[in-house]
C-alpha positions in Angstrom: 43.4 50.4 -96.5 45.0 47.4 -94.8 44.7 49.2 -91.4 41.0 49.7 -92.0 40.6 46.0 -93.0 42.6 44.9 -89.9 40.4 47.0 -87.7 37.2 45.5 -89.2 38.5 42.0 -88.7 39.4 42.9 -85.1 35.8 44.1 -84.6 34.4 40.9 -86.0 36.7 38.8 -83.8 35.6 40.5 -80.6 33.8 38.2 -78.2 30.0 38.3 -78.7 27.7 38.8 -75.8 27.3 35.4 -74.0 23.6 35.6 -74.4 23.7 36.3 -78.1 26.4 33.6 -78.6 24.2 31.1 -76.8 21.3 31.8 -79.2 23.3 32.1 -82.4 25.1 28.8 -81.7 21.9 26.8 -81.7 22.2 24.3 -84.6 19.5 23.3 -87.0 19.3 19.9 -85.5 18.5 21.4 -82.1 15.6 23.3 -83.6 14.3 19.9 -84.8 14.6 18.5 -81.3 12.8 21.5 -79.9 9.9 21.2 -82.3 9.5 17.4 -81.8 9.8 17.7 -78.0 7.2 20.5 -78.0 4.8 18.4 -80.1 5.1 15.5 -77.6 4.4 17.8 -74.7 1.3 19.2 -76.3 0.0 15.6 -76.7 0.4 15.2 -72.9 -2.1 17.9 -72.1 -4.9 15.5 -71.2 -2.6 13.3 -69.1 -2.8 12.7 -65.3 -2.2 15.7 -63.1 -1.0 15.5 -59.5 -2.1 17.9 -56.7 0.9 20.1 -57.7 -1.3 21.3 -60.6 -3.8 22.8 -58.1 -0.9 24.0 -56.0 0.3 26.3 -58.8 -3.3 27.3 -59.8 -3.8 28.4 -56.2 -0.6 30.4 -56.3 -1.8 32.1 -59.4 -4.9 33.1 -57.5 -3.0 34.2 -54.4 -0.6 36.5 -56.2 -3.4 37.9 -58.5 -6.1 38.4 -55.9 -4.2 39.4 -52.7 -1.8 42.2 -52.0 1.8 41.2 -51.6 1.6 41.6 -47.8 -0.8 38.6 -47.6 0.9 36.2 -50.0 2.8 34.2 -47.4 0.0 34.4 -44.8 -3.0 33.1 -46.9 -4.4 29.8 -45.8 -7.6 29.7 -48.0 -6.3 26.5 -49.5 -4.1 23.9 -47.9 -1.6 24.6 -50.7 0.0 27.6 -49.3 2.7 29.6 -51.0 6.1 28.0 -49.9 8.5 29.0 -52.7 10.9 32.0 -52.5 9.8 35.4 -53.7 11.1 35.3 -57.2 8.8 32.3 -57.9 6.0 34.2 -56.3 6.7 37.1 -58.7 6.8 34.6 -61.6 3.4 33.3 -60.6 2.1 36.9 -60.4 3.4 37.5 -64.0 1.6 34.3 -65.2 -1.6 35.3 -63.4 -2.2 38.4 -65.5 -2.9 36.5 -68.8 -4.6 33.7 -66.9 -7.2 36.2 -65.6 -7.8 37.4 -69.2 -8.2 33.8 -70.5 -10.5 32.7 -67.7 -11.1 34.8 -64.6 -12.1 31.6 -62.7 -8.4 30.5 -62.8 -7.4 33.2 -60.4 -10.5 33.0 -58.1 -9.0 32.3 -54.7 -12.1 30.4 -53.5 -12.4 28.3 -56.7 -10.5 25.4 -55.3 -9.7 22.4 -57.5 -10.8 24.2 -60.6 -10.0 21.9 -63.6 -11.6 23.4 -66.7 -9.9 22.9 -70.0 -8.9 26.5 -70.0 -6.7 26.2 -66.9 -5.3 22.9 -68.0 -4.2 24.2 -71.4 -2.9 27.5 -69.9 -0.8 26.0 -67.1 0.6 23.2 -69.3 1.5 25.8 -71.9 3.4 27.9 -69.4 5.5 24.9 -68.4 6.4 24.2 -72.1 7.3 27.8 -72.8 9.2 28.4 -69.6 11.3 25.2 -70.2 12.8 26.6 -73.4 15.7 27.8 -71.4 17.1 24.3 -71.3 20.3 23.9 -73.2 23.7 22.4 -72.4 26.8 21.0 -74.0 30.5 20.6 -73.6 31.7 19.3 -77.0 30.0 20.9 -80.1 30.3 17.5 -81.8 28.0 16.1 -79.1 25.6 19.1 -79.1 22.8 17.2 -80.7 22.8 14.2 -78.4 23.4 16.3 -75.2 20.6 18.7 -76.2 18.3 15.8 -76.9 19.0 14.2 -73.6 18.1 17.4 -71.8 15.2 18.6 -73.9 13.6 15.1 -73.9 14.8 14.0 -70.5 12.2 11.5 -69.0 12.5 13.3 -65.6 11.1 16.5 -67.1 8.4 14.7 -69.0 7.3 12.8 -65.9 7.7 15.5 -63.3 6.8 18.6 -65.3 4.6 17.7 -68.3 2.6 15.0 -66.6 2.9 15.2 -62.8 3.2 19.0 -63.2 5.9 21.3 -62.0 8.2 24.0 -63.4 11.6 22.2 -63.0 12.6 22.7 -66.7 12.4 26.4 -66.3 14.6 26.5 -63.2 17.1 23.9 -64.5 17.3 26.1 -67.6 18.6 28.9 -65.3 21.1 26.4 -63.7 22.3 25.3 -67.1 22.8 28.9 -68.2 24.8 29.5 -65.0 27.0 26.5 -65.7 27.4 27.6 -69.3 28.6 31.0 -68.2 31.1 29.4 -65.9 32.4 27.3 -68.8 32.8 30.3 -71.0 34.7 32.3 -68.3 31.9 34.6 -67.2 32.1 33.7 -63.6 30.4 36.8 -62.2 27.4 36.2 -64.4 27.4 32.6 -63.4 27.2 33.6 -59.8 24.4 36.1 -60.4 22.3 33.5 -62.2 22.7 31.0 -59.4 21.7 33.6 -56.9 18.6 34.3 -59.0 17.9 30.5 -59.1 18.1 30.2 -55.3 15.4 32.9 -55.1 13.2 30.8 -57.4 13.5 27.5 -55.5 15.5 27.0 -52.4 16.2 23.3 -53.0 19.1 24.5 -55.1 20.9 25.3 -51.9 22.1 21.7 -52.2 24.5 23.0 -54.9 25.4 26.2 -53.2 28.6 24.9 -51.5 30.2 24.1 -54.9 29.3 27.5 -56.3 30.7 29.3 -53.2 34.1 27.5 -53.2 34.5 27.7 -57.0 33.6 31.4 -57.3 35.6 32.3 -54.2 38.7 30.4 -55.4 38.6 31.0 -59.1 37.1 34.5 -59.3 38.0 36.2 -56.0 41.5 34.9 -55.7 44.2 34.9 -58.4 46.6 32.0 -59.2 49.0 33.1 -56.5 46.3 33.0 -53.8 46.0 36.8 -53.5 42.5 38.1 -52.8 41.2 40.2 -55.7 39.2 42.9 -53.8 37.5 44.3 -56.9 36.2 40.8 -58.0 35.2 39.9 -54.4 33.2 43.1 -54.0 31.6 42.8 -57.4 30.4 39.2 -56.6 29.3 40.0 -53.1 27.4 43.1 -54.1 25.7 41.4 -57.0 24.5 38.5 -54.9 23.3 40.9 -52.2 21.4 42.9 -54.8 19.7 39.8 -56.1 18.5 38.9 -52.6 17.4 42.5 -51.9 15.3 42.4 -55.1 13.7 39.2 -53.9 13.2 39.6 -50.2 13.3 43.4 -50.0 9.6 44.0 -50.1 9.0 41.4 -47.4 11.8 42.8 -45.3 10.3 46.3 -45.5 7.0 44.8 -44.2 8.8 42.9 -41.4 7.7 39.5 -42.8 11.0 37.7 -43.2 10.3 35.3 -40.3 6.9 34.4 -41.8 8.5 33.8 -45.3 11.2 31.7 -43.8 8.7 29.6 -41.8 7.0 28.8 -45.1 10.2 28.0 -46.9 11.7 25.8 -44.2 9.0 23.7 -42.4 11.2 21.6 -40.0 8.3 19.5 -38.7 8.6 16.9 -41.4 10.1 13.5 -40.9 13.3 11.8 -42.2 11.6 10.2 -45.2 9.1 11.6 -47.7 5.8 9.7 -48.1 7.4 7.6 -50.9 11.0 7.0 -49.8 13.5 8.7 -52.0 16.1 6.1 -53.0 18.9 7.2 -50.8 20.8 6.0 -47.7 17.8 6.4 -45.4 15.6 4.3 -47.6 18.1 1.4 -47.1 18.3 2.1 -43.3 14.5 2.3 -43.1 14.1 -1.0 -45.0 16.8 -2.6 -42.8 14.7 -1.6 -39.7 11.7 -3.3 -41.3 13.7 -6.5 -41.8 15.2 -6.4 -38.3 11.7 -5.8 -36.8 10.5 -9.2 -38.2 13.5 -11.0 -36.7 13.1 -9.1 -33.4 9.5 -10.3 -33.1 10.5 -13.9 -33.8 13.2 -13.9 -31.1 11.2 -11.8 -28.6 13.5 -8.8 -28.5 11.8 -5.6 -27.2 11.2 -3.0 -29.9 10.0 0.6 -30.1 6.2 0.2 -30.5 5.9 3.6 -32.1 8.2 2.4 -34.9 6.1 -0.7 -35.7 3.6 1.2 -37.8 5.8 4.1 -38.8 7.1 4.2 -42.4 5.2 0.9 -43.2 2.6 2.6 -45.4 4.4 5.6 -46.8 2.5 8.1 -44.7 3.7 11.7 -44.3 5.0 12.3 -40.8 7.9 11.5 -38.5 9.9 8.4 -39.3 10.3 6.3 -36.2 12.5 3.2 -36.2 11.5 0.0 -34.3 14.9 -1.4 -33.8 17.6 1.0 -35.2 18.2 4.2 -33.2 16.3 7.1 -34.6 18.0 9.5 -37.0 17.9 13.2 -36.2 18.4 16.2 -38.6 21.8 16.9 -37.0 22.9 13.4 -38.1 21.9 13.9 -41.7 23.4 17.4 -41.8 26.8 16.1 -40.4 27.1 13.2 -42.9 26.2 15.5 -45.8 28.7 18.1 -44.7 31.4 15.5 -44.3 31.1 14.2 -47.8 30.7 17.7 -49.3 33.8 18.8 -47.4 35.9 16.1 -49.1 34.7 17.3 -52.5 35.1 21.0 -51.7 38.6 20.5 -50.5 39.5 19.0 -53.9 37.7 21.9 -55.7 39.6 24.5 -53.7 42.9 22.9 -54.8 41.9 22.5 -58.4 39.3 25.3 -59.3 39.0 24.4 -63.0 35.6 24.3 -64.7 35.6 20.6 -65.0 36.5 20.2 -61.4 33.6 22.6 -60.5 31.1 20.7 -62.6 32.0 17.4 -61.0 32.0 18.9 -57.6 28.6 20.5 -58.3 27.1 17.0 -59.2 28.7 15.5 -56.1 27.4 18.2 -53.7 23.9 17.6 -55.1 24.4 13.9 -54.9 25.5 14.0 -51.2 22.5 16.2 -50.2 20.2 13.8 -52.0 21.6 10.6 -50.5 22.1 11.9 -46.9 19.7 14.8 -46.5 16.7 15.2 -44.3 13.2 14.6 -45.8 14.4 14.4 -49.4 11.8 14.2 -52.2 12.3 11.7 -54.9 12.1 14.5 -57.5 15.3 16.0 -56.1 17.2 13.3 -58.1 17.1 15.7 -61.0 19.6 17.8 -59.1 22.0 15.0 -59.8 20.9 13.7 -63.2 20.8 17.1 -65.1 24.3 18.4 -64.4 25.7 14.8 -64.7 24.4 14.8 -68.3 27.0 17.4 -69.1 29.8 14.9 -68.1 28.4 11.9 -69.8 30.2 12.4 -73.1 33.7 12.8 -71.6 34.8 9.2 -71.2 33.8 5.7 -70.2 34.0 6.3 -66.4 31.7 9.2 -66.4 29.4 7.6 -69.0 28.8 4.4 -67.0 28.2 6.5 -63.9 25.7 8.6 -65.9 23.9 5.4 -67.1 23.6 3.8 -63.6 22.5 7.1 -62.0 20.0 7.8 -64.8 18.4 4.4 -65.0 18.0 4.1 -61.2 17.0 7.8 -60.9 14.4 7.8 -63.7 13.0 4.4 -62.5 12.5 5.9 -59.0 10.2 8.5 -60.5 7.8 6.0 -62.0 5.7 5.7 -58.8 4.8 9.4 -59.2 2.5 8.2 -62.0 0.2 5.4 -60.9 -2.5 5.4 -63.6 -2.2 2.6 -66.2 -2.0 4.8 -69.3 0.6 7.1 -67.9 2.6 4.2 -66.4 2.9 2.6 -69.9 3.9 6.0 -71.4 6.6 6.7 -68.9 8.1 3.2 -69.3 8.0 3.2 -73.1 9.3 6.8 -73.3 12.2 6.2 -70.9 13.3 3.1 -72.9 13.2 5.0 -76.2 15.1 7.9 -74.6 17.8 5.7 -73.1 18.3 3.8 -76.4 18.7 7.1 -78.3 21.2 8.5 -75.8 23.1 5.3 -75.1 24.2 4.3 -78.6 26.0 7.5 -79.7 27.5 8.2 -76.4 28.7 4.6 -75.9 30.4 4.6 -79.4 32.2 7.8 -78.5 33.6 6.9 -75.1 33.8 3.1 -74.9 37.1 1.7 -73.6 38.0 -1.9 -73.3 38.5 -3.0 -69.6 42.2 -3.0 -68.9 42.2 -5.6 -66.1 40.2 -8.5 -64.7 38.9 -6.2 -62.0 37.2 -3.9 -64.5 35.8 -6.9 -66.4 34.1 -8.1 -63.3 32.9 -4.6 -62.4 31.5 -4.2 -65.8 29.6 -7.5 -65.6 28.2 -6.7 -62.1 27.0 -3.3 -63.2 25.3 -4.7 -66.4 23.6 -7.3 -64.3 22.3 -4.6 -62.0 20.9 -2.6 -64.9 19.2 -5.8 -66.3 17.7 -6.2 -62.9 15.4 -3.3 -63.6 13.6 -5.3 -66.3 13.0 -8.1 -63.7 11.9 -5.5 -61.2 9.4 -4.0 -63.6 8.0 -7.4 -64.5 7.5 -8.2 -60.8 5.8 -4.9 -60.1 3.5 -5.4 -63.1 2.6 -8.9 -61.9 2.0 -7.6 -58.3 -0.4 -4.8 -59.4 -2.3 -7.1 -61.8 -2.6 -10.0 -59.4 -3.3 -8.0 -56.2 -4.9 -4.8 -57.5 -5.4 -2.1 -54.9 -5.7 -4.3 -51.9 -4.7 -3.0 -48.5 -2.4 -5.9 -47.5 1.3 -5.0 -48.0 0.3 -2.2 -50.4 3.6 -0.4 -49.6 5.8 -3.3 -50.4 6.3 -2.5 -54.2 7.2 1.1 -53.4 9.7 -0.1 -50.8 11.3 -2.6 -53.1 11.5 0.0 -55.9 13.1 2.5 -53.5 15.6 0.1 -52.1 16.8 -1.2 -55.5 17.1 2.3 -56.9 19.0 3.4 -53.8 21.6 0.8 -54.5 22.3 2.3 -57.9 22.2 5.8 -56.6 24.7 5.1 -53.8 27.0 3.2 -56.1 26.9 6.0 -58.7 27.9 8.4 -55.9 30.8 6.2 -54.8 31.9 5.8 -58.4 31.9 9.5 -59.2 33.6 10.4 -55.9 36.3 7.9 -56.5 36.9 9.3 -60.0 37.0 12.8 -58.7 39.3 12.3 -55.8 41.8 10.2 -57.7 42.5 13.0 -60.2 40.4 11.3 -62.8 43.3 9.1 -63.8 42.9 5.8 -61.9 39.8 4.6 -63.8 40.7 4.0 -67.5 41.8 6.9 -69.8 42.5 10.5 -69.2 39.7 13.1 -69.0 39.3 15.4 -72.0 40.9 18.7 -71.4 38.9 22.0 -71.6 
C-alpha cells in the first residue's frame, strides 16, 4: 500500500507542462487586473487612430483578397506589407472573420475605410491578442508586476489608441523569457525564433539570446559542446524559419520579401526623433548652426533645413559630420559586445535578462532610424527586474518615465493627450509605491545621496516640461513658426534619461551587481 501511495505522490510531484503551469499559476488578483484592463481598453474604442489602423486594415485586405504570391508585391495602397511572413499569416487568419462581419473591411480598393464595424473588429483583435502578456520573477510581486505589464501606458498609447499589435508580440517575448527562467531553454529559443518571424525589430534582442542559448544550452559547465542540444536548437530554429519563409522561397521571392522588411533608404532619425544619442547629436547640430551663422562660419547648406521640421528623409547635419549606417552599427556592436562578453562568462538567467535589456537598450540608443515606439523593447523586459533591488528599481523608474513621456507626441489630439497623461500618472503611482517599499535602501555614502537628489530633480523636471508644452500649444496653437521646437525639447530631455538609464544599468551589470548598494536576489 505504501509503495502505491509513494508512486501516486511521485506522479503528483512530476513537473507540469510549462504551458499548463503558466495558466494554472494565475492568481485571482490577476484575473481582476485582466477584467479591469479589458474594460478600460473597450472604452478606448472611439479614441484617436493613427494611420497604422489603415495599415493593418489594408493588410487584412491584401492577405484575404490576393494569392500569397502577390502579398509582398501589392502596391494598391501606400501601406504595403512590410512585416515578416508569420505576421502576414496572422493577418490572413484575422481576415476570415473580418470578411464575415463586414466584407468591405477586406476590400482591397476600399482605402481608408473607417466604419464602426472595422473599428470594433480591429480594436477587439488587439485586446484579445494581447492576453498573452504575463511576467513575474517573485510570486509575492506577481500582482504588481502583472499590473505594470497588463496596464502599461506604452501598450495603452501605442496599441489601444494609436493602434498596433505590440502587446501580442511582447506576450510571445515574455513567454520566451519565462521559459528560460523555468529551465526550458530550447522552448525559449523556439519562441524567440517565432517572434522574429512576426516582427523583425526583435532582432535588437537576438544577440543576447544567441549567446545565452549557445553558452547555457549548447555547452556544459566544463565548456564542452553538447552536440545533441546544439542540433536540437539549430534544427528547431531552422524549422521555424522554413515554416515562415518556405512558401516565398519556393516561389523565388525572398529578395522581394527582404526588400520590404529592410528599406535602407531611410535617414538617421525618424520623423519625430526617438530620444536616443542621435537626438542629442542632431539637437547639438541645430545649436551649433546658430553660432556658426553668427560668426560667419561656412556650413552645409543641405543641413540647414534638414531635421528642423521632423520630416521623413535623410538627416543631413549643417555643422557636425554626417552619421552613416556603418557608424551606428559599429557603436551598437561595441556596447553589445561588452554586455555579451559578460553574459558568456556568467550565463545565468538573471545575467541573461539584464543582457537582454541592455542589448535592446544599445540598439535603441545607437541604432539607425529608430522609431520612438521601440523604447518598449527596453521598458517591457526591464519591468521584470524592477522588483529586485533599489539599483534596478531606480533605473526602471528613470527609463519608464522618460520612455513613456517620449510616446506622448504620438497622440496630439486634446482628449487623448489628457487621457495619456492622467493614465500614466495613475499607473506610475500604483507601481511606484509597492515596489519602492519592497526595495528601498538608504544611501550608504554622500555620493549616493547626491545622485539620488539629482535623479529626483530630473524626474520632477518632467512636470515642468509638461507645463511648458501645454503653455506652448495653448499660446501658439498650430502656427508654422518653430512648430518642431516642442518635439525637439521633448526628445532631448527624454534622451538624457534614456542614456543615463543605460549607463546606470550597464554599470550595475558589469560590476557584478555588487558595487551599487545591496546584493541582487538569487534565483
